[in-house]
C-alpha positions in Angstrom: 5.6 28.4 -7.7 6.8 25.7 -9.4 8.0 24.1 -6.0 4.5 24.1 -4.6 3.2 22.3 -7.7 5.9 19.8 -7.1 5.2 18.6 -3.7 1.2 19.4 -5.1 1.8 16.6 -7.1 4.3 14.3 -4.9 1.6 14.1 -2.1 -1.3 13.5 -4.7 0.9 10.6 -6.5 1.8 9.3 -2.9 -1.9 9.0 -1.7 -3.0 7.5 -4.7 -0.4 4.8 -4.4 -1.0 4.1 -0.8 -5.3 4.0 -1.1 -4.7 1.7 -4.0 -2.6 -0.6 -1.8 -4.9 0.0 0.9 -8.1 -0.9 -1.0 -6.3 -3.8 -2.3 -5.5 -5.0 2.0 -9.1 -4.6 2.7 -10.5 -5.9 -0.1 -8.2 -9.2 0.3 -9.2 -9.5 4.2 -13.0 -9.1 2.8 -12.1 -12.1 0.1 -11.3 -14.2 2.7 -13.8 -14.0 5.6 -16.5 -14.0 2.1 -14.2 -17.7 1.3 -13.7 -16.3 -2.9 -11.8 -18.8 -5.0 -7.8 -18.0 -4.7 -7.9 -17.3 -8.6 -11.6 -14.7 -8.0 -9.2 -12.8 -5.4 -6.1 -12.7 -7.5 -7.6 -11.8 -10.7 -11.0 -10.6 -10.4 -10.6 -8.7 -7.4 -7.1 -7.7 -7.3 -6.5 -7.0 -10.4 -9.6 -4.7 -10.5 -8.9 -2.9 -7.3 -5.4 -2.4 -8.0 -6.1 -1.0 -11.1 -8.2 1.7 -9.0 -5.6 4.1 -9.6 -5.3 4.1 -13.4 -9.3 3.9 -13.0 -9.8 7.3 -11.4 -7.0 8.9 -13.2 -8.5 8.2 -16.5 -12.2 9.5 -15.2 -10.1 12.7 -14.1 -8.2 12.7 -17.1 -11.7 12.7 -19.1 -13.4 15.5 -17.1 -10.6 17.7 -17.6 -10.1 16.7 -21.1 -6.8 15.7 -20.8 -7.1 11.9 -22.2 -3.6 11.4 -23.2 -2.2 11.4 -19.7 -4.7 8.6 -19.1 -2.9 6.9 -22.2 0.5 8.2 -20.9 -0.2 6.3 -17.8 -1.4 3.2 -18.7 1.5 2.7 -21.3 3.8 3.2 -18.0 2.1 1.1 -15.8 1.9 -1.7 -17.9 5.9 -1.5 -18.6 6.5 -1.4 -15.1 3.8 -4.5 -14.3 5.6 -6.7 -17.1 9.0 -6.1 -16.0 9.8 -4.3 -12.5 6.7 -6.0 -10.2 7.5 -9.4 -11.9 11.0 -9.3 -11.6 10.7 -8.1 -8.1 8.5 -11.0 -7.1 10.5 -13.8 -8.6 14.0 -12.5 -7.6 12.4 -12.8 -3.8 11.3 -16.4 -4.2 14.2 -17.3 -6.1 12.0 -18.6 -9.4 8.3 -18.7 -10.3 6.9 -22.2 -11.4 4.5 -21.6 -14.5 3.3 -25.3 -15.2 -0.5 -24.4 -15.8 -1.0 -24.3 -19.3 -3.5 -21.9 -18.4 -1.5 -19.6 -17.1 1.0 -20.0 -20.3 -2.6 -19.0 -22.7 -3.6 -16.1 -20.5 -0.1 -14.7 -20.9 -0.1 -14.6 -24.7 -3.5 -12.5 -24.5 -2.0 -10.2 -21.9 0.6 -9.8 -24.3 -2.0 -9.0 -27.2 -3.8 -6.9 -24.6 -0.9 -4.8 -23.9 -0.1 -4.0 -27.9 -3.6 -3.5 -29.2 -3.9 0.2 -27.8 -0.7 0.6 -29.5 -1.7 -0.6 -32.6 -5.1 0.8 -32.9 -3.4 4.4 -31.9 -1.2 4.0 -35.0 -3.7 6.6 -36.9 -2.8 9.4 -33.9 -6.4 8.6 -32.3 -8.0 6.1 -30.1 -11.5 7.0 -31.1 -14.9 5.9 -29.8 -14.7 3.2 -32.2 -11.3 1.9 -30.7 -12.9 2.1 -27.7 -15.4 -0.5 -28.6 -13.1 -2.5 -29.9 -10.7 -2.7 -26.7 -14.0 -3.1 -24.5 -15.1 -6.0 -26.6 -11.8 -7.6 -26.6 -12.4 -7.2 -22.6 -15.8 -9.0 -22.4 -14.2 -11.7 -25.0 -11.6 -12.4 -22.2 -13.8 -12.4 -19.4 -16.4 -15.0 -21.0 -13.4 -17.5 -21.6 -12.0 -16.6 -18.0 -15.2 -17.4 -16.2 -15.6 -21.4 -18.9 -12.4 -22.3 -16.8 -14.0 -23.8 -14.2 -11.0 -25.2 -12.4 -9.7 -21.8 -11.9 -12.2 -21.2 -9.0 -11.6 -24.4 -7.1 -9.1 -23.2 -4.2 -10.8 -21.2 -1.8 -9.1 -18.4 -0.4 -10.1 -19.2 3.5 -7.5 -18.0 5.5 -9.0 -15.4 8.0 -8.3 -14.8 11.6 -10.9 -11.8 11.5 -14.5 -11.6 13.1 -17.4 -9.7 12.3 -16.1 -7.0 13.8 -13.0 -6.8 11.2 -15.2 -7.6 8.2 -17.0 -4.4 8.6 -13.7 -2.1 9.6 -12.7 -3.3 6.2 -15.4 -2.3 4.2 -15.1 0.7 5.8 -11.6 1.2 5.4 -12.0 0.0 1.5 -15.0 2.3 1.2 -12.8 5.2 2.8 -10.1 4.1 0.0 -12.0 4.4 -2.9 -12.9 8.2 -1.9 -8.8 9.0 -1.4 -8.4 7.3 -5.0 -10.9 10.0 -6.5 -9.6 12.9 -4.4 -6.1 12.3 -5.1 -6.9 11.3 -8.8 -8.3 14.8 -9.2 -5.0 16.4 -7.4 -2.5 14.5 -9.8 -4.5 15.6 -12.7 -4.8 18.7 -12.1 -0.9 19.2 -10.7 0.4 17.5 -13.2 -1.2 19.6 -15.9 -0.1 22.8 -14.1 3.6 21.0 -14.4 3.3 20.5 -17.8 2.8 24.1 -18.4 5.4 25.5 -16.2 8.0 22.9 -18.1 6.9 23.3 -21.4 6.7 19.3 -21.8 3.4 17.4 -23.0 1.4 15.9 -20.1 1.6 12.5 -21.3 5.6 12.8 -20.6 4.5 13.1 -17.1 1.9 10.5 -17.1 4.1 7.6 -18.7 6.9 8.2 -16.5 5.7 9.9 -12.9 1.8 8.9 -12.9 2.5 5.4 -14.5 5.0 4.3 -11.7 2.9 5.9 -8.7 -0.4 3.8 -9.9 1.9 0.7 -10.6 2.8 1.0 -7.1 -0.5 -1.1 -5.7 0.4 -4.1 -8.1 3.8 -4.0 -7.3 3.2 -3.9 -3.6 0.9 -6.8 -3.9 2.7 -9.3 -6.2 5.4 -8.6 -3.7 4.0 -9.2 -0.2 2.6 -12.6 -2.1 6.0 -13.7 -3.0 7.4 -13.1 0.3 4.0 -15.1 2.1 4.8 -17.6 -0.7 1.3 -17.2 -2.7 2.7 -17.6 -5.9 -0.5 -18.7 -8.1 -1.3 -15.1 -7.1 1.7 -13.2 -8.6 0.9 -13.6 -12.0 -2.6 -13.9 -11.9 -2.5 -10.3 -10.4 -0.2 -8.9 -12.6 -1.6 -10.3 -16.3 -4.8 -9.1 -14.7 -3.8 -5.7 -14.4 -2.2 -5.8 -18.0 -5.5 -6.6 -19.3 -7.8 -4.8 -17.1 -5.9 -1.5 -17.9 -5.3 -1.8 -21.3 -8.8 -2.9 -22.4 -11.1 -2.0 -20.3 -10.1 1.4 -18.8 -8.2 2.5 -21.9 -11.5 1.3 -23.9 -13.8 3.3 -21.7 -11.5 6.5 -21.7 -11.9 6.4 -25.2 -15.5 6.1 -25.4 -16.1 9.0 -23.3 -13.3 11.4 -24.7 -11.2 9.9 -27.9 -7.7 10.3 -27.3 -5.9 12.1 -30.2 -2.0 12.5 -30.6 -0.8 15.1 -32.9 2.9 14.2 -32.1 4.4 10.7 -31.2 7.8 11.9 -30.2 6.8 12.0 -26.5 5.3 8.3 -26.7 8.3 6.6 -28.7 10.4 5.6 -25.9 7.8 3.8 -23.8 5.9 2.4 -26.9 8.7 0.9 -28.0 9.7 -0.5 -24.3 6.1 -1.6 -24.1 6.3 -3.5 -26.9 9.4 -4.9 -26.1 7.9 -5.8 -22.6 5.2 -8.0 -23.6 7.2 -9.7 -26.0 9.8 -10.7 -23.7 7.0 -11.4 -20.7 4.9 -13.8 -23.2 8.7 -15.5 -24.1 10.1 -15.8 -20.8 6.2 -17.8 -19.5 5.9 -19.8 -22.9 9.4 -21.2 -23.2 10.1 -23.1 -19.7 8.4 -24.1 -16.7 9.5 -21.7 -14.4 10.8 -18.0 -14.8 14.2 -18.3 -13.2 15.5 -15.4 -11.0 18.2 -14.5 -14.5 15.4 -14.0 -16.6 13.7 -11.6 -14.0 17.2 -9.4 -13.6 16.6 -9.5 -17.3 13.0 -8.0 -16.9 14.1 -5.7 -14.0 17.0 -4.4 -16.5 14.5 -3.7 -19.3 12.5 -1.4 -16.5 15.8 0.5 -15.7 16.5 1.1 -19.2 12.9 2.4 -20.2 13.5 4.9 -17.1 17.1 6.2 -18.1 16.2 6.6 -21.7 12.5 8.3 -20.9 14.9 10.6 -19.0 17.6 11.2 -21.6 14.8 11.4 -24.1 13.1 14.8 -21.8 
């Protein structure tokens, strides 16, 4: 029984991650065909689309009345986004320039967005009022974002396909969305069953395993962007993912189904490492004109310490 549940869970997480990557690839080509700006692709498009796994996990967790899984999932995914994902991209590049002041301002909002849910849930509940606060913060950020006109000056127009490829990409994107929904349902169902069999809180599986699976599309995208030399899209995508998941997705989940935490023990390591990740991510971007390879390796070390701590504590 447990072997079958593990197989179902692993297969569902794999499909969730792959369908998220397929959606990113398809929409990236669609954006090139439509000649959208590079920033629009990096933040508005990629950040939202690569956050689809977290979104569907959130909706499925509400349907199955285990919204705490979504909370754990987003904490785990954001630790990866702020450490492993950016670290791997910088290692591939050998360094990443962060000269633009606007990127440094984004880093502060990103760090605040990652930490805000941790502050709001100190009373052991992410209530509907807290959900409204998170959604309001997301709306404020979008308003500020669209006010920066220079972000939309560079056009993302490297496209070699024709109209047939465009429609194939639309079909691929819609198919990926369907797979995301179905795999998210399977992940939530199988994780709930595993939690019962293993006698651990569902949030534990959400933090370490589901969080890793849903963060794979973001990690895949930034590593591919690094290999292609698309430096500007890396930080835009990662910071966008953190803001979207922390404010929009968690805000929506809390609004639909308040997240109540009776025991903070399973969350201790994840909350601690998310706080550390957010602080060091902000410091690294603010204190220099470049993220160095040494700083990237330090971020990767934080992620490895997080994984080891989670395993040892469980």
